[in-house]
N, C-alpha and C positions, 0 to 999 in steps of 0.2 A: 717528514711526509710517511714513515713508515711507522713511524711511533703514532702517529693519527689515524694509520690505518688497523694499527694493531689493538688500539682503545676501543676503535669502533666496531672490531670484531670480538673482541672481548665480551662487548657490552651486549652485541647480539646474542651471543651464545649465551651470557647470562640470562638474558630474557626468554631465551627458548627453554634454558633448563626450570625457567619458574615455570612455564605453561605447561611442561613435559610433567613436573611435579603435580599440576593442579589437572587431574582427570575431570573431564565433563560426562555427565550421566548422560546414558544413551535417549532418554525422554528428553531431556533439556536440548540435547544437539539435534533432536528430530524437530523439536517445536520449533526452534531456532533456526533451522534449514527452512522449513516452511514457510515462516515468516518471512524469509529474506526471497524466496521464491515469489511469495503472494506480491510483494514490493515490487520486484522485477515484472511480473505480470502485470501489476497496475502502471508502471513508467510505459511499458512498450503497448498496452491495449486500452488505457485510458486516457494519460496523461497525451500521448503522441498519436491518437487516433481516435475515429468516431465508430460508433456502434457499440454492440453489446458487449459486456464485460464479463466473460464467465470463468468462473474458478475451476470448473468441473466439465473440461472437455478433452480430447485425445492432444489438443496441443498443451494444455495446461498440465496435464499427466506429464507429457513428453519433457517439457522443462525441468519439472522434477528428476526426472531420472537421467537427462541428459546431464545435468549439474553435479548431480551426485556420484553419477559415474566418472567424471570427468576429476572430481574431487577425491574421489576413492583413487584413482589410478596414480595422483601425484602423492597422495598419503602412501601407497606403497613403495613408491620410486624411494622416498623420504627415508621410509622404515629401513628398505632394504640397504641401499647406501651409508646409512648412520647406525645399523644396526639396533633400532629400537623397535621394540613391540609396536605394532600398529594403531593399538588402544593408546597407547603412551602419549600420541600425537593428536590425541583427541581435541582436546583445549587449544592449541596451537591451529587446528582447522577450521575450530568453532570461531573463532576471530577472523579466520581467510574468508570466512563465506560470505563477509560483506564486499568482496570482488565482485560478486556475482552482478550486484545491481550497478556499478559503476560504467560499463559498456553504455548502456541506453542513456546516463547521465551526460558522456562524453558527445554521444549523437546528439542530445538535444542543445547541449551548448553551441555545438559548432553548426546546426543548422536552425537554430532559432525556434525548436518545437519540433521538430519530427526524428524519428529514429530510421538508422539505415537498415536495409534488410539484409541480414547476416546469414543467408543461407547455407545448405549444405553444399559442398563440392562433389558437383557429380558429372564424373568425369571418366574417360579410361584411363588404364595405368600410365601412358604417357604424359597426359595432360597433368596428371595426379603428381609424377614426378617432376615436373617443370615447376608446379606449384609449391609443392614440398621444399625443392632447392632454391626458391626464391623467397621462400616464407612468406606464403600466401600472397604471391604476386601472380600475375596473368589469370585474375578471377573473370569469370564469366560477365556479361552484361548485367547490372541490376544488382549484382550482390557487390556490398561496401562493407569490408571490414575495418571500418574506423574505431570504434570505441571498442569493438573486440580484439583488435590487432593490439592498440595500447594495453590492454589488462592482459592480455595472453604474453605481451613482452615482460609486462612487469612479473608476471607469475615466473616465468621462466628464469627470470635474472634474481628474482628472490630465492627460489630453488637453490639456483647454484650458490648465492650469497652464504645463505643458511648451511648448506653442506661445508662451503669452505670453511665457515666460523666454527661449526662444530668439529670438523674433522683436520683443518689445515692440511688439505690435500685437495691438490689443484687438478689430479684427473678424476676423482670422484667428483668434483663440482660440475666439470667438465660433461663429464656423463651423466651427471644429474642433468642439467642443461638440456641435454641431448635427447635423453629418454623425456624430459617433460613436453619439449617441444613434439616429438614423435607421437606422445600419446595424446597431446591436442589436437596437433593433426591428423590422426586417426580418427578421434571423435568428430572432426568436423568433416572427413570426409567418410564416414562411416558406411553410408549408402552403397557409395561404390566398392567400398572394402568387403560389404556383406555380398555383392552382387558376384563378384568374383571368386567369394567363397563358394557360392550357390552354384555356380557353372563349374567349378572346378569338380565338385564332389558328382553333379548331375551328369555331366559331360555332354549336356545338350549344346553348348557352345564353347569355343576355344576363349580361354581367360583372356588372351592377346588380343581378342577381336570384339571384346565389349566395348561398348559406347555410352554415351549418356541415353541413346534412345532404349537400348536394352534395361538398364538401370532402372528407367521411367517405366516402361511396362513390366518389371518386377513389382517395384515398390509403390511407384505411384497411382499403378491401376488400382481400380475397386474389386478386388478378389473376395467373392462369399467365403466366410469362415465356416463351414460345414452348413446348418442351418440359418446362420446370422448374417445380415446384411451390414458391409461397412460403410460409412458414408462416402458419397461419390466426389466431394471436393478431394483436389490432388494434394493441398498441403494434410487434409485429415487422414487421408489413407497412410501418404508416408507416417506422419506420426504413428498412428496406428500400428502399421507394420512393425516399426522400429522399436516402438514402446515394448512390445511381446519379446524381444530379443534382449532389449535393456535390461527389463526386469529380471530377466533370468541371469543376466552377469550381476546386477546389483546382489541377487541372493547367493551367488556361487562365491562373488567377492568378501561379501560379508560373512558367510561362514567359515573361509580360509581365513580372514583376518581372527575370527575367533578362535579358531584352531591355533594360530600362530601366535596370539596374546595369550591364550590361557587355556591351554590344552585339557588339565582338569575339568574345567567347566564344560568345554565343549564334549568332552566324552561323558560326563555325567548327565549331560542333556541327551544327547543320542543314546545311552542306556536306559533313559528313561522315556524315551519316545513310545512306547508299548506295541513294537512292533507288530503284533498280529492286530490291533486296532488300527494300524495304520495301512496294513493289508486289507484290511475288512474296507475302510472308508473308501481306498482307491478302487476296491470291488465294485461298491456301490455306485462309482461314479462310471465306471465303463460299462454296467448293466444299465445305468440310466441312459448311456450312448447308444447300446445294443437296442432298447426298447425304441427309444427315437428313432433310429433307422427303419424298425417295423413299422412303426408308425407314418414316417416320412422317408421313404426309399429315395424320394429325387432330390433330398435336400443334403445327400453326402457329398459336398464338394470337398473333394482332397487336394491341398496343394501345400506348400511348406509353411503357411501361415497357420492354416488349420491345426496341423501337427504343434506349432508353438502356442498357440492357443490353448489345445489340449494341456499341454505342459504346463502353461501359466497357471491354469483353472487347477489342474492337479496339485503344483505346489502350494497353492491358496489352501486349497482345502487341509493339506498337511500342515500347514502353519496355525489353520483354524483348528487342528485336532490338537496341536502343542499348545496352543492359548489355552484350550481348555484344561488341557493336563496340569499348568502351572496354577490353574484357578482351583482346580480338585485336588493337587498338592498342599496349596496353601489353607485349604479348610478342612482337609483332611491330615493336618498336621498329629493331631493324636491318634489318628487312626495307623497312620504310616508307623508312627512309633513302635507299635506293638508289631504289624504285621507286615511295613516295608520298609525296616532300617536301611535299605541300601539306598534310598531316594535322596536328591540333591540337598532337600533342607536337613533332612535327619543326620546326614555325614557333613554339615554346616560349609558344604563349597558353596552356598548362596544364602546370603541373609534373607528374611521375608522381605523385607522393602526393596532390594535388590532383584529378587526372584518376581515381586508384582510387576517392578518395571520394565522387565525384560518381558513379561506376561503382555503387558500392555504393548508394548513394541510389535511382539509379535503379532498381534490381534490387527495393530493397525498395516502392517505388512500385509497381512492377509484380505483385509478390506481392498486396501490398495490392488492387490494382484487381480481381485475380482472387478474392480471398477475398470481397470484395463482392458477388460473384454468387453465388458458390457454393464452397465447401472444395475441390471436386474441380477447379477451374479454377486454384486456387491451388497445387496439387499438381503439374498439368500444366506450369504455367509453372516452377515450382522444376525439375521433372526437365529442361524445355527448357535452361533455365539451367545445370544440371549438364552435359550435352551438348554447351554452347556451351565449357563452362569445360575439359570434357577434350579439345575441340578445339583449342583453342588455349595453353591454360596448363601451365607444367610441374607436377609431373613426365610427365603424359601426353602431353601436344602431341603428338595424333594425325594433325594434319594433313601432319606430317613423312612418313606414310607412304602412298603410292600408294594411292586406292580405299579405303584404311579412314578415310581424313578425310571423304570423301565420303559413306561408309555413314555416319558419325555425324551428319553435316549432313542425312542424307534421313531419318534417326530423329529428329532436332529438327524437321524440316518434316512429319513425319507428326504430331508432339505439336499442332502448330499446326491441322492437318486433324481431328484428333480432337477440337479444342475445341470448333469450328464445328459437327461433328455431335453431340456433347452436348449442345449448346444446344439441338438439335430431339428427342434421344432422351431425355432425362429420365435417370430411374432407370435405364433401361437401358443406361446408357453407349455402348461402341461394339459391343454384342451385335448389332446388326442391321448391322453394315458388313461388305461383303463382302469375304473375305480376297484375292478377285482383286484388288481395287482395292487394297488395302494393298501385295501381292507387286507390281503393275504399278509402284506408284509408289516400292518401295523400290527396285528395280530400275532404273527409270528415272531417279532422282533420282541414285542411286549413279554411275551411268556418263555420265550428264549434266551435273553440276556441275561437273566439271572446267571447264567452260567460262569460271568466273569465274577461272582462274588465270592466265592469258594476259596479264594485267597486269603480273604480280607475278613474271614470269620470272627476270629479272636478280638482284632481291632473295632470292627462293626458293632459286635455286642457291646464293649466296653463303652462306645458312643451312641449307643443306643440306635443303630440305623438297623432298622427292621426289614432284613432282607429275607428270601426263601432259607438260605442256608443258616442265617442266626435264629430263624423262628423254627424252623425242623430238625436242625442239626443237620451236620454233612452227609450222612448214610440216606437218609430220607430225604433229604434236601436233594441230593444225586439224583432218586429214584423221579422227584416231581419235576424236576428241571429236563433230566432225559425224557421223559414221558412228554413233556410240552414241547422239545425237539422232533419225538418221532411224530406226534400230532400234526406239528408244522409243516412236516415234510407230506403228509396224509392230505393234509386240508389243502395244499396246493394241487391237488390232482384234480380236486373238485370244484374249488372255486376258479380255479383257471380252465375248466372243463376240456382238461388233457388227460384221457383216462387210459393214452397209451403208457402215459408215464407209472401208471399205478405198481408195476413189478420194480420199478428202479426206486420210487420213491418209498414203497418197502423194504428194500435192501439196503439202500443207503441210511433211509430212518433208523431202521436196525442196527446198522454200524454205528451211526450217531450214539443210538441208545446204550449200546453195550460200552462204549468209550465212555461216556459220561459216569456208567455206574461201575466201571472197572478201577477196584480200588489202587491196583499199582498205577495206573496214570494219576501223574500228583496234579493239583487244583489250576498251578500255574501252565499245564500243557492242555488242558482240557479243550480251550478255544482252538489250537491248533488242529486236533484231530475233528473238531465238527466243522470248523471252516474246510477241513480239506475234502470231509462228505458233501457239504452245501458247493464247494467249487465243482466237484464232479457232477452234481444235480444243474447245475447252472449251465455247464456246457451241455449235457443232455437234452434239457430243455430247450435251450438256445437252436440246438441243431434239430430239434424239433419243431420249434416256431419259424425257423428260417427256411427249411424243406417245403413247407407249407406254400 
C-alpha cells in the first residue's frame, strides 16, 4: 500500500513539475479565465433560470473578482509553502480554473435543472465561528452549499495532497489545507468580515455586537456614491460595494506577486512610471472632483464606498497611464535608444512581445476598474487609450507634428478631468462644466505640454518627430515654452473672469517662466518646477472659487 501511495505521489509531483516548467502568458490566462467565467454565468443565469442573460452587470463583474481573488489566495498559499514563485504556478492554476464551472453542474445534476443559491454568510461573529468550525454547517435558510461544498472540499484536499507530494512534509500539507479552508471561508463570509473591520475603525458600534442587520444596512443598502446612484436592488448593491473592495485587493495581490516573482521587472516598471505625469493625472482627476462639487454641492455624499470608488477610479487612471507608457515605449524604441537608454526595452528587461502583452493586460485592468464604478467611466478610459494610441502608434503617430501631438495630449487630459467631474455630477455628465474651463485647459495644455519634450531632443530629431525643442533648439525652445506657460497663467484670469487672481497669475507665471528658461535646471526636472507653480495657483484659485 505504501509503495502504491509513493508511486501516486511521485506521479503527482512529476506532473506538477511539468506544469510549473510551462508558464502560461498573462493574456492567455486572462482570456481563459474570462471564458470560464462566461460559461459559469451561462450555467447560472441561462441554463438554470429564465429572464435576461447579461454579461455586463455588477453581479457578472462580481463573479470575475470573487473567483479571481479566491484563486489568488490559493496560489499564494501554495507559493508560500512550496517556496515557488507565484507566476511559476500560473500553468497549474490555469488548468485549475475549470473547477469554477463544477458547482452549478453538480447542482443541476442533483435538482434536475436548478442551481442552489450559494449566497454569502452574513452573520455576527458567533454564528460565523460555528459555521467555520462545522465546515459551512448551520447555514441560514435558503442557502445551500451543495455543489460549492463539493468543490471547496476537493480544492482543499487537492492543496494538501499537492503540498505533501512536493514536500513530503505532513505539517506543511495540514497547514496548507487549513489555510486553504480559511481563505475560502473568508471569501464566503467577506461581507461580515468587512463590516467587522469597518466598525472596528469607525468605533460607531462594538464589533462584538454586530449582527446580520448591521451588515445588511452597510452593504445591502443603496448608498449614493458622491453624485452616482447605485441600483436599489439588494443583490446589486451588495455586489457593487464588494466589487470596489475586491478590485483594490486584486491590484495589491497582483503587484505583490510581480514583486516576488520578478523583482527586476517590478522595479523597471516602477521606475518607468513617469512620476510627474502620474501626479499630473491624479491632480486633473481631483480638480475635476472639485469643479463637480462647485457645480453640484448637494451631490457630495460621503461614505466609505465613495472613498473606495475614488480609489478604484484613481487606480484605473494610473493603469490607463501605464498602458499608454507601454505603447509609447514600443513605438519610441529608436528614440529611447538615444534619449532614454534606462527604459525597460532598452535594458532588455522585457522583450517587445512580452511588453506588448503586459500593456494589453494593464489596459484591460484599467477598463475593468472603470466598469466597476460605471459604464461611463469605462467608456471615458477607452477614449483616453484611443487618444494615447493615436499620439504614439503608427499609422497615426500624431506626436510627430508640432502642437498637434500636444493637442491630442490636452484632449486626453480633459478626459481625466471629465471623470472627476462626472463622479460628482452623476447623470448630468459634463453639462454643468463651464465651456470657459474646457477652453482654458485645451489652449493652455496644448501650448504648455511641449515642456516634456526637452529631454528627448536628440532622439526626436533622429526619428523626425517635430517638437518645439527640435524645431527651435533647446535655448529658443525654452523661451517659447516658458512664454506659453506664462500666457496660460494670465489667460486663466481673463477666461475665468477672476481678476482678483491677476497678481498671483503674474507672480506664479513669472516663476514658471524663470524656471523653464533657467539652464541650471535639467530638462527632466522642468516638469516638477512648473507643476509646483501650477499646484499653488490651483490651490489659490480653489480658495477663491469656494469662498464665493
